[in-house]
C-alpha positions in Angstrom: -37.7 63.6 146.0 -34.1 62.1 146.0 -33.3 63.8 149.2 -36.1 62.2 150.9 -33.9 59.6 152.8 -31.4 62.1 154.0 -34.3 64.3 155.3 -35.8 61.3 157.1 -32.4 60.6 158.5 -31.9 64.1 159.8 -35.4 64.1 161.3 -34.6 60.7 162.9 -31.8 62.1 164.9 -33.8 64.9 166.6 -36.2 62.7 168.8 -33.5 60.3 170.0 -33.7 61.3 173.7 -37.6 61.0 173.7 -37.6 57.8 172.0 -35.2 56.2 174.6 -37.3 57.9 177.4 -40.4 56.3 176.0 -39.1 52.8 177.0 -39.4 53.9 180.7 -37.1 52.7 183.4 -34.6 50.4 181.6 -30.9 49.6 182.3 -28.2 52.0 180.9 -27.0 49.4 178.6 -30.5 49.1 177.1 -30.8 52.8 176.7 -27.4 52.8 174.9 -28.5 50.1 172.6 -31.7 51.7 171.6 -29.7 55.1 171.3 -27.2 53.3 169.1 -29.8 51.7 167.0 -31.8 54.8 166.5 -28.7 56.8 165.4 -27.4 54.0 163.0 -30.7 54.2 161.2 -30.5 57.8 160.9 -26.9 57.6 159.4 -27.9 54.9 157.1 -30.8 57.0 155.7 -28.6 60.1 155.5 -25.8 58.2 153.6 -28.2 56.8 151.2 -30.0 60.0 150.6 -26.8 61.8 150.0 -25.4 59.0 147.8 -28.6 58.9 145.6 -28.6 62.6 145.4 -25.0 62.7 144.5 -25.3 60.3 141.6 -28.7 61.8 140.4 -26.8 65.3 140.3 -23.7 64.0 138.4 -25.4 61.6 136.0 -29.0 60.9 136.7 -29.6 58.4 134.0 -26.2 56.7 133.8 -25.6 53.0 134.5 -23.8 53.8 137.8 -26.7 55.9 139.0 -29.2 53.2 138.1 -27.0 50.7 140.0 -26.8 53.1 143.0 -30.7 53.5 142.9 -31.2 49.7 142.7 -28.8 48.9 145.6 -30.3 51.7 147.7 -33.9 50.4 147.1 -32.5 46.9 148.1 -31.1 48.3 151.3 -34.3 50.2 152.2 -36.4 47.1 151.5 -34.0 45.0 153.7 -34.4 47.8 156.4 -38.2 47.6 156.1 -38.2 43.8 156.5 -35.9 44.0 159.6 -38.2 46.7 161.0 -41.5 44.6 160.3 -40.0 41.7 162.0 -38.6 43.5 165.1 -39.6 47.1 165.9 -43.0 46.9 164.3 -44.0 44.1 166.8 -43.7 46.5 169.9 -46.4 49.0 170.9 -44.0 52.1 170.7 -45.2 54.1 167.8 -41.9 55.5 166.4 -40.5 52.0 165.8 -43.8 51.0 164.2 -43.3 54.0 161.8 -39.8 52.8 160.5 -41.1 50.2 157.9 -43.5 52.8 156.5 -40.7 55.4 156.2 -38.2 52.9 154.7 -40.7 51.6 152.1 -42.0 54.9 151.2 -38.2 56.1 150.7 -37.7 53.1 148.5 -40.8 53.9 146.4 -39.5 57.5 146.0 -36.1 56.4 144.8 -37.7 53.9 142.4 -40.0 56.4 140.8 -37.4 59.3 141.2 -34.5 57.4 139.8 -35.5 54.3 138.0 -39.0 54.6 136.7 
């Protein structure tokens, strides 16, 4: 379960072109901004997943690991809130899924590492 965020992040990268195309005829600058945002979310999820997995592998119940879990959950909840107040308000389905994915990942980290 701890690799969940990394897997979401990797899966997040593959549909980037189709996500950008889904916005229709928009300026090249807007296409680049959407591409950047989509890739940044993927990188954040991959980083959190690898960090959590690394500390879980090295010392799953240590103080440092618990701190990493707690900070990662905080970051995922923050991403959830940002997504709820921005991307979730548009009708484009992939952006509406982000808060669900982020919160699900936070829950997995909690039950996989803290609880």
